[in-house]
N, C-alpha and C positions, 0 to 999 in steps of 0.2 A: 890639845884638843879643845878648841874654843868653838862654840856654836851660838848662833843668835836666832831669836824667833820673836813672835808676838802673840799675845793672848787677845783674841777678838772679843768684842762685847765685854770689855773689862769691867766697867761699872763701879769701880771703887771711887768714892768721893773724897774731897778734901775734908769735909765735915767728919767722915768716919775716921780719918787719920788724926784730926785734931782732938778727937774724943778719946784717943788711946791713952791709957794710964800706964806709962812705962815705970817699971820698978827697979830696973838694974842700970845704974850709971857707972861706967868703969873706963879705965884707961886701956887703950888698945895694945895689941901685941908689940913687943920690942924685940925684933929678931935679927937686927944688924947693929953693928957698932954706931953707925951714923944715927940710926933711929934712937938708940939708947942715949946718945949725946944731945940730940936736939928736940926730941918729942917727949912731952911731960903730960901730967894729968890736966894741965892748963890748955893744951892745944891738940890733944889726941884722945879725947874721951867722947863716948857715945852712949845713947840710950838703946837698950835692947830688951825684948821680951821673947820668951820661949813658950812655956806652958800656959801662960796667961793670954796668949794671942787669941783674938776673937775668931769666931767661926769663919768669917769671910776670908781670913788668912789661910786657914786650913783648906777651905774650898779652892783656893788658888792652886793647890797641889794637884787637883783633878783636871786643871786646865793646861798643864804643861805636858810634854810627851811622857807617856806612861812607860818609861824605860827603866824601871826600878822595882825593887821588892819592898823596901822600907824607906821611910822618910821622917824628917822632923822639920818644923817650920819655925821661923822667927821673924820679927819685925825690927828694923833698925831706924832710928832717928839720929841723923848727924846734925847737931845744932850748928848754926852759923859760927864760923871761926874755928871749927874742929876738923880734924883729919883722921883717917885710918891709914897709918903709914904703910909703906911697902911691906908685904907679908904673904905668907902662905897660911891657909886655914888648917886647923887640926881636926875639924869635924867631931869634936869631943862629945857633943850632945848625942849625935847619931850613934857613935860607938858606945857611949854609955847606955843608951836606951835599947840598943839592938845587939848588944854583946858581939860586936864585930870581932872576929878572930883573925882578921888580916887577909882572909881569902877572897873577900868581896871587893868590889870597886866602888868608891864613893865619888860623887860629883856634887856640885852646887849649882842651883839655878838662882841667879840674882834677878829679881823682878822689880822693875821700876814702878812705883805706885802712883807717881804723878808725872806729867809732862816735865821735861827738862826745864830748869830755871837757871838764869844767869848765875854763875859761880858754883854750880853743882858739877862735880867731876868724878869720873870713874875711868880706870885704866887697868887692862890686863895684858900681860906679856908685852909691855911697852906700846900697846895700842890704845890711844885715847878714845873714849866713848862719850860723846856729848850729843845734845839735841835729840835725846830719846823721847819716845811717846809713852804715856801710861800704858802698861801692859807689855812693853818690850822686855825681853829677858836675855840673859847671857848665861850659857852653861860652861862651866870650867871645872878642871880637876883639882884634886887635893894638892898637887905640886905646882899649880899655876900661881905665880906671883902676881899680886894685884894691889891696888891702892884706890882710895876714895877720899873725897874732901868736900867741904862746903865753905867756899869763900864768898857765898852769897848772903842774902838777907832773910831767907826763909828756911825752915827745916828741910832737910833732904831725907825723904822717906823711901825705904826699900823693904822688900820681903826676901827672905832666903828660904828656899826649899832645898834641904840637903838630903841627898838620896843615896841609897846603897843597893847595888845590884849584886845578888849572891853569886858566888862562883859556880 
C-alpha cells in the first residue's frame, strides 16, 4: 500500500531547516547481510530529531490525511555522502509512546521538506522517486522496504509522521 499526495501552501523555508539543531546522529539499520557488509557509520549515518522537533513539524501532521488516531513526528537530515540502506521501519517511537499492543495498524508519511535536488534519492518497493516538490508526501506501511540517499552537495531534509490507526 503506497500512496502519494501533496500538502498545499506548504510554507516551510530553507532557513527554518538550516536553523534546526539536530542532537541525534546515528548509523542506520543493518537488516540484510549485504548492508552489514558494506554500510558503516562512515557512509550510512543520519541526523534525526523526535521530541525536540519544532512546532512547524508538528503542524505538518494536521496537513496530511487524518486517517489515524495517534502519531509521532521526526525530522531527518541526510548529509551529503550518506545513505539510509534498504530497510523496513520498526515504528519504535510510535509503539513506545502509544503502547501499541499489535492490534492497530501503523503507517508512515514521509514528507519532503524542500524541492528535489540533484543527488537526492528515495525509493520504496523498487519504485524510484525523484524530482519531488516541497510538500509532496509518500505514505507506506511498516512492511514496505525502502531506501534513501544523498549523493548530492546539500543536506536532504524530510519529515516523518508515523501514525497508528486503532483496531
